Structures are given as C-alpha cells and as structure tokens.
C-alpha positions as CSV (number, residue, x, y, z in Angstrom):
1,M,9.0,13.9,-3.4
2,P,5.5,15.0,-4.5
3,R,3.3,12.5,-6.2
4,P,2.8,12.9,-9.9
5,A,-0.6,14.4,-11.0
6,P,-3.3,11.8,-11.5
7,G,-3.1,10.3,-15.0
8,A,0.6,11.1,-15.4
9,R,3.0,8.2,-16.1
10,R,6.7,7.8,-15.4
11,D,7.3,4.8,-17.6
12,L,10.8,5.7,-18.9
13,E,10.5,3.0,-21.7
14,R,8.0,5.0,-23.7
15,P,7.1,8.6,-24.5
16,P,3.7,9.8,-23.1
17,G,0.8,8.4,-25.2
18,Q,3.0,5.8,-27.0
19,P,2.5,2.0,-26.6
20,V,4.8,0.0,-24.3
21,T,7.5,-1.7,-26.4
22,R,8.4,-4.4,-24.0
23,P,6.1,-7.4,-23.1
24,L,3.6,-7.0,-20.4
25,R,5.0,-8.2,-17.1
26,A,2.3,-10.0,-15.0
27,L,2.0,-12.2,-11.9
28,V,-0.9,-14.6,-11.6
29,T,-1.2,-16.3,-8.2
30,G,-3.0,-19.7,-8.0
31,A,-2.3,-20.5,-11.6
32,S,-1.8,-24.2,-11.3
33,R,-5.3,-24.8,-12.8
34,G,-8.8,-23.4,-13.0
35,V,-9.4,-19.7,-13.4
36,G,-5.8,-18.8,-12.5
37,R,-4.4,-20.9,-15.3
38,G,-7.0,-19.4,-17.6
39,V,-5.9,-15.9,-16.7
40,A,-2.3,-16.9,-17.5
41,E,-3.4,-18.2,-20.9
42,G,-5.4,-15.0,-21.6
43,L,-2.4,-12.8,-20.9
44,A,-0.2,-15.2,-23.0
45,E,-2.5,-14.4,-25.9
46,I,-1.3,-10.8,-25.9
47,G,2.4,-11.9,-25.6
48,A,2.8,-11.3,-21.9
49,T,5.6,-12.6,-19.7
50,V,3.6,-14.2,-16.8
51,Y,5.0,-15.4,-13.5
52,A,2.5,-18.2,-12.5
53,T,2.5,-19.4,-9.0
54,G,1.0,-22.4,-7.2
55,R,1.9,-25.4,-5.0
56,D,1.9,-28.1,-7.7
57,P,5.0,-28.0,-9.9
58,G,3.6,-30.5,-12.4
59,A,0.4,-28.5,-12.9
60,L,2.4,-25.2,-13.2
61,A,4.6,-26.8,-15.9
62,E,1.4,-27.6,-17.8
63,T,0.3,-24.0,-17.4
64,A,3.6,-22.8,-18.8
65,S,3.4,-25.2,-21.8
66,R,-0.1,-24.2,-22.7
67,S,0.8,-20.5,-22.4
68,A,3.8,-20.9,-24.6
69,A,1.6,-22.4,-27.3
70,L,-0.4,-19.2,-27.2
71,G,2.5,-16.9,-27.7
72,G,3.4,-15.8,-24.2
73,S,6.2,-16.7,-21.8
74,T,5.2,-18.2,-18.5
75,V,7.6,-18.6,-15.6
76,P,6.3,-21.3,-13.2
77,V,7.2,-20.6,-9.6
78,R,6.2,-22.9,-6.7
79,C,4.9,-20.5,-4.0
80,D,2.7,-21.0,-1.0
81,H,1.1,-17.5,-0.6
82,S,0.2,-18.2,3.0
83,D,3.9,-18.0,3.7
84,D,5.1,-14.3,3.6
85,T,8.7,-15.3,3.2
86,Q,7.9,-17.2,0.0
87,T,5.8,-14.3,-1.3
88,E,8.5,-11.7,-0.6
89,A,11.1,-13.9,-2.3
90,L,8.8,-14.1,-5.3
91,F,8.5,-10.4,-5.7
92,A,12.3,-9.9,-5.2
93,R,12.8,-12.4,-8.1
94,I,10.3,-10.6,-10.3
95,E,12.0,-7.3,-9.7
96,R,15.5,-8.8,-10.3
97,E,14.5,-10.7,-13.5
98,A,11.8,-8.5,-15.1
99,G,12.7,-5.1,-13.6
100,G,9.2,-4.5,-12.4
101,L,5.5,-5.6,-12.6
102,D,2.6,-4.3,-14.6
103,V,-0.3,-6.6,-13.6
104,L,-1.0,-8.6,-10.5
105,V,-4.0,-11.1,-10.5
106,N,-4.8,-12.5,-7.1
107,S,-6.4,-15.8,-7.9
108,A,-4.9,-18.0,-5.1
109,W,-7.8,-19.5,-3.1
110,A,-8.1,-22.4,-0.8
111,G,-11.8,-22.1,-0.1
112,Y,-13.1,-25.1,-2.2
113,E,-10.8,-27.7,-0.7
114,R,-12.2,-30.6,1.4
115,M,-15.9,-30.0,0.9
116,L,-16.3,-33.5,2.1
117,E,-15.1,-34.4,5.6
118,D,-15.3,-38.1,6.6
119,G,-17.8,-38.6,3.8
120,V,-20.0,-35.7,5.0
121,F,-20.7,-32.7,2.7
122,T,-20.0,-29.7,5.1
123,W,-19.8,-27.0,2.4
124,E,-23.5,-25.9,3.0
125,K,-23.7,-26.5,6.7
126,P,-24.9,-23.6,8.9
127,F,-22.1,-21.6,10.4
128,W,-22.3,-23.3,13.8
129,E,-21.7,-26.6,12.2
130,Q,-19.0,-25.4,9.8
131,P,-15.4,-26.5,10.6
132,L,-13.4,-23.5,11.8
133,W,-10.5,-24.4,9.5
134,R,-12.6,-23.4,6.5
135,F,-12.9,-19.8,7.6
136,D,-9.1,-19.8,8.3
137,A,-8.3,-21.3,4.9
138,M,-10.4,-18.7,3.0
139,F,-8.6,-15.9,4.8
140,A,-5.1,-17.2,5.0
141,N,-4.9,-18.6,1.5
142,G,-7.3,-16.0,0.0
143,V,-7.9,-12.6,1.5
144,R,-4.6,-12.3,3.4
145,A,-2.6,-13.8,0.5
146,A,-4.1,-11.1,-1.8
147,Y,-3.3,-8.4,0.7
148,A,0.3,-9.5,1.0
149,A,0.8,-9.8,-2.8
150,S,-0.9,-6.4,-3.3
151,R,1.4,-4.8,-0.8
152,F,4.5,-6.0,-2.6
153,A,3.1,-5.3,-6.0
154,A,2.3,-1.7,-5.1
155,R,5.9,-1.1,-4.1
156,L,6.9,-2.0,-7.7
157,M,4.0,-0.2,-9.4
158,V,3.8,3.2,-7.5
159,P,7.3,4.4,-8.6
160,C,6.3,3.8,-12.3
161,H,2.9,5.5,-11.7
162,D,1.2,2.6,-13.6
163,G,-0.2,-0.8,-12.9
164,L,-3.3,-3.0,-12.5
165,I,-4.2,-5.2,-9.6
166,V,-7.1,-7.7,-10.0
167,N,-8.7,-9.6,-7.1
168,L,-10.8,-12.6,-8.2
169,S,-14.1,-12.5,-6.3
170,Y,-17.8,-13.3,-6.7
171,W,-21.4,-12.3,-6.0
172,A,-21.2,-14.1,-2.6
173,S,-19.7,-10.8,-1.4
174,Q,-23.1,-9.1,-1.9
175,K,-25.7,-11.8,-1.0
176,Y,-25.8,-15.1,0.8
177,M,-24.4,-18.0,-1.1
178,S,-23.6,-21.5,0.2
179,N,-22.1,-20.6,3.7
180,V,-21.1,-17.8,6.0
181,P,-17.3,-18.0,5.6
182,Y,-17.6,-17.9,1.8
183,G,-19.6,-14.7,1.8
184,V,-17.5,-13.0,4.5
185,S,-14.3,-13.8,2.7
186,K,-15.6,-12.5,-0.7
187,A,-16.9,-9.4,0.9
188,A,-13.5,-8.8,2.4
189,T,-11.9,-9.4,-1.0
190,D,-14.1,-6.7,-2.5
191,R,-13.4,-4.3,0.4
192,L,-9.6,-5.0,-0.1
193,A,-10.0,-3.9,-3.7
194,A,-12.0,-0.8,-2.9
195,D,-9.7,0.4,-0.1
196,T,-6.4,-0.3,-1.8
197,A,-7.8,1.5,-4.8
198,H,-8.6,4.5,-2.6
199,E,-5.1,4.7,-1.3
200,L,-3.6,4.3,-4.8
201,R,-5.9,6.8,-6.4
202,H,-3.1,9.3,-7.0
203,D,-0.5,6.8,-8.0
204,G,-1.7,5.6,-11.4
205,V,-2.5,2.1,-10.2
206,T,-5.9,0.6,-10.8
207,V,-7.4,-2.0,-8.5
208,V,-10.6,-3.9,-9.2
209,S,-12.5,-7.0,-8.1
210,L,-13.5,-9.3,-11.0
211,Y,-16.4,-11.7,-11.0
212,P,-16.4,-14.7,-13.4
213,G,-19.6,-16.5,-14.1
214,L,-19.9,-20.3,-14.0
215,V,-16.4,-21.4,-15.2
216,R,-15.7,-24.7,-16.8
217,T,-12.8,-25.5,-14.5
218,E,-11.5,-29.0,-14.0
219,R,-13.5,-29.3,-10.8
220,V,-16.7,-28.2,-12.4
221,M,-16.2,-30.5,-15.4
222,E,-15.7,-33.5,-13.1
223,A,-19.3,-32.9,-12.0
224,A,-20.6,-31.5,-15.3
225,A,-23.8,-33.5,-15.1
226,A,-24.8,-31.4,-12.0
227,F,-24.5,-28.1,-13.8
228,D,-26.3,-26.2,-16.5
229,L,-23.4,-25.2,-18.7
230,S,-25.4,-23.4,-21.3
231,N,-24.2,-20.0,-20.1
232,S,-20.8,-21.1,-18.8
233,E,-17.4,-19.6,-19.4
234,S,-13.9,-21.0,-20.2
235,P,-11.2,-20.1,-17.7
236,R,-9.4,-18.1,-20.4
237,F,-12.4,-15.8,-20.7
238,T,-11.4,-14.2,-17.4
239,G,-7.9,-13.9,-18.7
240,R,-9.2,-12.0,-21.8
241,A,-11.0,-9.6,-19.4
242,V,-7.8,-8.9,-17.6
243,A,-6.0,-8.3,-20.9
244,A,-8.7,-5.9,-22.0
245,L,-8.6,-4.0,-18.8
246,W,-4.8,-3.6,-19.1
247,R,-5.1,-2.4,-22.7
248,D,-7.7,0.3,-21.7
249,P,-5.9,3.6,-21.3
250,D,-8.8,4.9,-19.3
251,R,-9.0,1.8,-16.9
252,A,-8.6,4.1,-13.9
253,R,-12.4,4.9,-14.2
254,H,-13.0,1.3,-12.9
255,S,-10.7,1.5,-9.9
256,G,-12.3,0.3,-6.7
257,K,-15.2,-1.3,-8.4
258,A,-16.5,-4.9,-8.7
259,L,-16.6,-5.8,-12.4
260,V,-18.3,-8.8,-14.2
261,V,-16.2,-10.7,-16.8
262,A,-19.1,-11.2,-19.2
263,A,-20.1,-7.5,-19.0
264,L,-16.6,-6.5,-19.8
265,A,-16.6,-8.8,-22.8
266,R,-19.6,-6.9,-24.2
267,A,-18.1,-3.5,-23.4
268,Y,-14.7,-4.3,-24.8
269,G,-15.8,-6.5,-27.7
270,F,-14.2,-9.8,-27.0
271,R,-15.7,-13.3,-27.0
272,D,-15.0,-16.6,-25.3
273,V,-12.6,-19.2,-26.8
274,D,-15.5,-21.0,-28.6
275,G,-16.9,-17.7,-30.0
276,S,-19.7,-17.5,-27.6
277,Q,-20.9,-14.4,-25.8
278,P,-21.9,-15.5,-22.3
279,R,-24.7,-13.4,-20.6
280,P,-23.5,-11.3,-17.6
281,L,-24.8,-12.5,-14.3
282,T,-26.4,-10.0,-12.0
283,L,-27.0,-10.0,-8.2
284,E,-30.5,-11.5,-8.9
285,T,-29.3,-14.2,-11.4
286,A,-26.0,-15.3,-9.8
C-alpha cells in the first residue's frame, strides 16, 4: 500500500481539519518523579490519558494522583525499559486498552544515579577514571530505552499517519559538560531524534529532542543552596511544551530538530506554573 501524501491524516475519529474528540493518548517513560512526572502533569492539564512508567510503584501512584487533580487520567505502569519484554508488553497493553498512541515522551534516564561511589564524587572524573557502568547505564536505560520505545510507538502511529515522539535531551549533546559518557549519550539521543524523524518524514509522525533548562526536580531541590534558581523551571513547564507541540497543527516543521523548552514557551505563549517566563538557554549560556 502506498504511503499517504505528507500532511495527510487517516484518523478515522475525525474529519480532516476537525479537532480530535477523544482524549489525547500519551506514554511518558520515567515518570516516577522529576521531569517525567512534570510532563505527565503538563499533559494532564489538557485532559490527556497518560500511561506513566517507572520502577517505583509508590512514586508512580503519586504521579497518578497529582495528574488526576489537574484533570487528566494517568495509568501508572511499573516498567523497566532496559528490559525489552517489559517494554513490548507495555505497548501491547496500550494498544489493547487505548486503541493506539498519540504522543511518546522518552524521559527514562539512569545517568544521574550513584554520582558518589564509596564516598568519592566520580561524576566529573576524566573518562579514564570514570566507572564503565556509567556509560552502560546512560545507554541501556537512556538511549537504547528511547530507541526501543520509539520503535514500538512508530508501529502504532504510522498506520494513523499522526503522532509525536519527544526525546528529553540537553546541551551536553553539543558541547562538553561534566563528563564524556554524558555528552556522548546526549549526542546519541539527538541523533536518534534526527534519524527517526528522517525515516518518518512521510508518515505524519513528528520527532524532536527537547531541552529543559535548570529544572526544580526533587534532586535539585535537595541541593538548592548550590544552585542559582533565579532562571529555573518547574518540571511541569516541560510538560506544557509537549502539550503545545501536540496542539500545533504545523508541528511537522520542527521534526528532527533540538528544541528548547523556554523558547517554545515564548513562541507558543505559555508560562511556567508560577507565572514566570524563564529565559531560554543557548549553547553559550547552558
């Protein structure tokens, strides 16, 4: 069967040009806390049904409770995305229960775990003194997890000729920051977005990398005294960026690009939860 022309949609639940009548169906990986939880909350604000995954059932239950208070419906699912069997079962469940998927946000990431080893801060060590497990963790529970989830998501999105895949990334993909494994893994994340966008360019599915700024996650707030929070962002700010992208009928123009959350806020006209308008970071200021 030939592919539909670019820009065409085969969503049988709406006539061309008409809004979707059912709730947005989304999957946010790594949504137990931090940016992933914030994305689930941002999508809940627009009434989405969100499958939120992570490895901590208690934290996922809190994500679901917070999202429900914002008007969305969150389905917490314990899933280790380094295990392909669990990831495949997750997507089978989404297809069975929701009938498809509109948005995938790849937020699962194990890169910040165990910065201290036996009391030694190894996060900023030169690469020859870095533990090898850190490189493996960033790829297995970051880049590869995003690749596997994107692979399953595309199988649901391509037949509908519609969808949005977002990979959470950062400026470390473009300049040295902290350590070699971090930069290499973020560069791979951006390359994953660019290349999957290329292969999906005729299928109506948009793929982007998304860069938050300094986010007031639980981990950051535990060490708040060490940070200048004057231009920081709430975790939900990133969720509002994803929601704005989804609502943009011309979002395909962004496909394959690395986008900055705060820059999208100015372009789309949304603010953070406290009403602030954080300044977008650049390659020079990040």
